[in-house]
C-alpha positions in Angstrom: 0.0 0.0 0.0 1.3 3.4 -1.0 1.6 6.3 1.5 1.0 9.0 -1.1 -2.1 10.2 -2.9 -3.1 8.8 -6.3 -3.8 11.0 -9.3 -5.4 10.7 -12.7 -4.0 13.4 -15.1 -5.6 14.1 -18.4 -4.7 16.2 -21.4 -7.9 16.8 -23.5 -9.0 18.3 -26.7 -12.8 18.5 -26.5 -14.2 17.6 -29.9 -17.9 17.6 -29.1 -18.7 20.1 -26.4 -22.4 19.2 -26.2 -21.6 15.6 -25.3 -18.5 16.4 -23.1 -20.1 19.1 -21.0 -23.7 18.2 -21.3 -23.5 14.4 -20.9 -20.0 13.2 -19.8 -19.4 15.9 -17.1 -23.0 15.5 -15.8 -22.6 11.7 -15.5 -19.0 11.6 -14.3 -19.3 14.2 -11.5 -21.4 12.0 -9.1 -19.1 9.0 -9.9 -16.1 11.0 -8.9 -17.8 12.2 -5.7 -18.8 8.6 -4.9 -15.1 7.6 -5.1 -13.9 10.5 -3.0 -12.1 12.2 -5.8 -11.3 15.9 -5.9 -10.3 18.1 -8.7 -6.8 19.6 -8.2 -6.9 21.2 -11.7 -9.8 21.4 -14.0 -9.6 23.1 -17.4 -7.8 26.2 -18.1 -5.5 27.0 -21.0 -2.2 25.5 -20.0 0.9 27.5 -21.0 3.5 25.1 -22.4 6.9 26.4 -21.2 9.1 23.7 -22.9 8.5 21.3 -25.7 6.5 21.5 -28.9 3.0 20.6 -27.6 -0.4 22.1 -27.9 -2.5 21.2 -24.9 -6.0 22.7 -24.8 -7.3 21.5 -21.4 -5.8 19.6 -18.4 -7.5 17.9 -15.5 -5.8 16.5 -12.4 -8.0 14.4 -10.1 -6.8 13.4 -6.7 -7.6 10.2 -4.8 -6.7 9.1 -1.3 -4.2 6.6 -2.8 -2.9 5.2 -6.1 -4.9 2.0 -5.4 -8.1 4.0 -5.1 -7.4 5.9 -8.4 -6.8 2.6 -10.1 -10.0 1.0 -8.6 -12.0 4.1 -9.7 -10.7 3.9 -13.3 -11.6 0.2 -13.7 -14.8 0.4 -11.7 -18.2 -0.4 -13.2 -19.2 3.1 -12.1 -16.6 4.8 -14.3 -16.7 2.3 -17.1 -20.4 3.0 -17.5 -19.7 6.6 -18.4 -16.3 6.5 -20.1 -17.7 6.1 -23.6 -19.1 9.7 -23.3 -15.5 10.9 -23.0 -14.3 8.7 -25.8 -17.0 10.2 -28.1 -16.4 13.8 -27.1 -12.7 14.3 -26.5 -9.3 13.3 -27.7 -7.5 12.4 -24.5 -4.1 11.4 -23.1 -4.7 9.9 -19.7 -2.1 9.1 -17.0 -2.2 7.4 -13.6 0.3 9.0 -11.2 1.5 8.1 -7.7 1.8 11.0 -5.3 4.9 11.4 -3.1 5.0 10.9 0.6 8.1 11.5 2.7 7.0 9.0 5.3 
């Protein structure tokens, strides 16, 4: 068991705003709440300081542990709504382990 937090980090390009904001976000928000997730970063226009990338939107979701983040992603709850994101955004998604000094 890890001592640090768990994170899911996404870089998104919303391709169908009606589905993404009207359906996916509406359906995923209660699922995230059920799993105790909190948004550390949601949206914005990231400013790339190094590298040749265009990133339109970033999201960083925090979970109590990496294990909880992994369980969330593969849960029936999230899998029931993930297709709305697939249909409405091009996404790079990452699972990250937080750092804990203890």
